[in-house]
C-alpha positions, 0 to 999 in steps of 0.5 A: 476204824476199817472199811468192809474190805479192809475188815474182810480182809483181816477177818479172812471172810468175804465182803458178802458174809459180812453183809450176810451177818449184818442183815442176819443180826450178828452184827450191829449195822455199821457205822458210815462215813461221809461217803456212805461206805461201812466202817467197822471197830476193832471190836467188830473186827474181833466179833467177825472173826469169832464169828468165823471161828463159830461157823468153821466149828459147824455153828449155825447162823441161829445159834451164833445169833442167840449167842450174840443176843446173850452178849448184848444182854450182858453178864447175866447171860454168861452161864447160858453162853458158857454152856453153848460154847462148851456144847460146841467145844464137845461137838469140835473134839467129836469131829477132830476125833472122827477126823483122825480116824479117816486120816488113819484110814487113808494113811494105811491105805497109802502104805498099802499102795506104796507096798503095791498092793492094789487094794 
């Protein structure tokens, strides 16, 4: 079991984010210790890492909630989950291509500057 501080550190999140995800229903309310501290399992920690991944790809909280509800509903929702993750993957690939183009532009500009050009 992980305390909220340990879970935050392991998942690369801050404590406020974990509390926010609980309030938004992206995470079941944590078990509590005898001292009333939140406790998280390895599975919950893995889910927090995945939430972070989805957020970093640009997926919104509402879409993650929809995905999480489908996970809780069981394997009957696999086709819908696959579709949702596939769509997010496609968006990410488009973003990667845009970033590659932006990087190439910056590299060209630096090359000009290194040659002493002023534009």
